C-alpha positions as CSV (number, residue, x, y, z in Angstrom):
1,Q,-51.6,100.8,159.0
2,V,-53.6,104.0,159.1
3,Q,-57.3,103.8,159.9
4,F,-60.1,106.3,159.9
5,V,-63.5,106.0,161.6
6,E,-65.9,108.8,160.6
7,S,-69.1,109.4,162.5
8,G,-71.8,112.1,163.1
9,G,-73.6,112.2,159.8
10,G,-77.4,112.1,159.3
11,L,-80.4,113.6,157.7
12,V,-80.9,117.3,158.3
13,Q,-83.1,120.0,156.8
14,P,-81.6,122.8,154.7
15,G,-80.2,125.5,157.0
16,G,-79.5,122.9,159.7
17,S,-76.2,121.8,161.3
18,L,-74.2,118.7,161.9
19,S,-71.0,117.9,163.6
20,L,-68.7,115.2,162.2
21,S,-65.8,113.4,164.0
22,C,-63.0,111.2,162.6
23,E,-61.0,109.0,164.9
24,T,-57.6,108.2,163.5
25,S,-55.1,105.4,164.3
26,G,-51.9,104.0,162.9
27,I,-50.1,107.4,162.5
28,T,-48.7,110.0,164.7
29,F,-51.7,112.3,164.2
30,R,-50.1,115.5,165.4
31,D,-47.4,115.2,162.7
32,Y,-49.8,115.4,159.7
33,D,-52.0,117.9,158.0
34,M,-55.5,116.5,157.9
35,G,-58.4,116.9,155.6
36,W,-62.2,116.3,155.2
37,Y,-63.3,115.0,151.8
38,R,-66.7,114.3,150.4
39,Q,-68.2,112.4,147.5
40,A,-71.6,113.1,146.2
41,P,-73.5,110.6,144.0
42,G,-72.1,110.5,140.5
43,K,-69.2,112.8,141.4
44,Q,-65.6,112.5,142.2
45,R,-64.4,112.7,145.8
46,E,-63.3,116.3,146.6
47,L,-61.3,117.9,149.3
48,V,-63.6,120.2,151.4
49,V,-61.1,121.6,153.9
50,E,-57.8,120.8,155.4
51,V,-56.0,121.8,158.6
52,S,-52.3,122.0,159.0
53,R,-50.3,120.5,161.9
54,G,-50.2,124.0,163.3
55,G,-53.9,124.6,163.0
56,R,-54.1,126.7,159.9
57,S,-57.1,125.8,157.8
58,D,-57.9,126.1,154.1
59,Y,-61.5,125.8,152.9
60,A,-63.1,125.2,149.5
61,D,-65.1,128.2,148.3
62,S,-68.3,126.2,148.5
63,V,-68.1,125.7,152.2
64,K,-66.2,128.8,153.3
65,G,-68.0,130.6,156.1
66,R,-70.3,127.6,156.9
67,F,-67.9,124.8,157.9
68,T,-65.3,124.8,160.6
69,I,-62.5,122.2,160.9
70,S,-60.7,121.5,164.1
71,R,-58.4,118.9,165.6
72,D,-57.6,117.4,169.0
73,N,-54.1,116.0,168.8
74,A,-54.5,114.4,172.3
75,K,-57.4,112.4,171.1
76,N,-56.2,111.7,167.5
77,T,-59.5,113.1,166.3
78,L,-60.5,115.5,163.5
79,Y,-63.8,117.4,163.6
80,L,-66.0,119.2,161.1
81,Q,-68.8,121.6,162.3
82,M,-71.2,122.2,159.4
83,N,-73.7,125.0,159.6
84,S,-76.2,126.5,157.2
85,L,-76.3,123.2,155.3
86,K,-77.5,123.1,151.7
87,P,-78.8,120.2,149.6
88,D,-75.6,120.4,147.6
89,D,-73.7,119.4,150.7
90,T,-75.3,115.9,150.5
91,A,-72.5,113.4,150.2
92,V,-70.5,110.8,152.0
93,Y,-67.8,112.6,154.1
94,Y,-64.4,111.1,154.8
95,C,-61.3,112.2,156.5
96,N,-57.7,111.4,155.4
97,V,-54.2,112.7,155.2
98,P,-53.9,114.9,152.1
99,S,-50.3,113.9,151.5
100,F,-51.3,110.2,151.5
101,V,-54.2,110.9,149.2
102,N,-51.9,112.8,146.8
103,M,-49.6,109.8,146.7
104,G,-52.5,107.6,145.7
105,S,-53.3,105.9,149.0
106,K,-56.3,103.6,148.9
107,A,-56.7,103.6,152.7
108,W,-60.1,105.2,153.4
109,G,-62.6,104.8,156.2
110,Q,-66.2,103.9,155.7
111,G,-67.3,107.5,155.6
112,T,-70.4,109.1,157.1
113,Q,-73.5,110.0,155.1
114,V,-74.8,113.5,155.2
115,T,-78.1,114.1,153.6
116,V,-79.6,117.6,153.4
117,S,-83.2,117.5,152.4
118,S,-86.6,118.9,153.4
């Protein structure tokens, strides 16, 4: 069964940076496109960015130019570097496999809280 363990969140001031990690198990990581999602209070979970098996990335307009996704297939780990953070980026961040999510998978990790506030 696929498992995700997200880490790296915290409290940061506007304009600050954070680096998130997601360790994945239960799948052949290198064979899947991967994505970072976030859920803000009172809002639905949204896809922030995804990276293909070949390393091509696709960002939501709201984070383009500020966030960078990367993956280490040898470590089965997904990363998200977040710069120039804004209060609107406050959310719980999760990683997952977009194809699984689109098929209705309920397998999510615990997420990592990112709070951007002065």
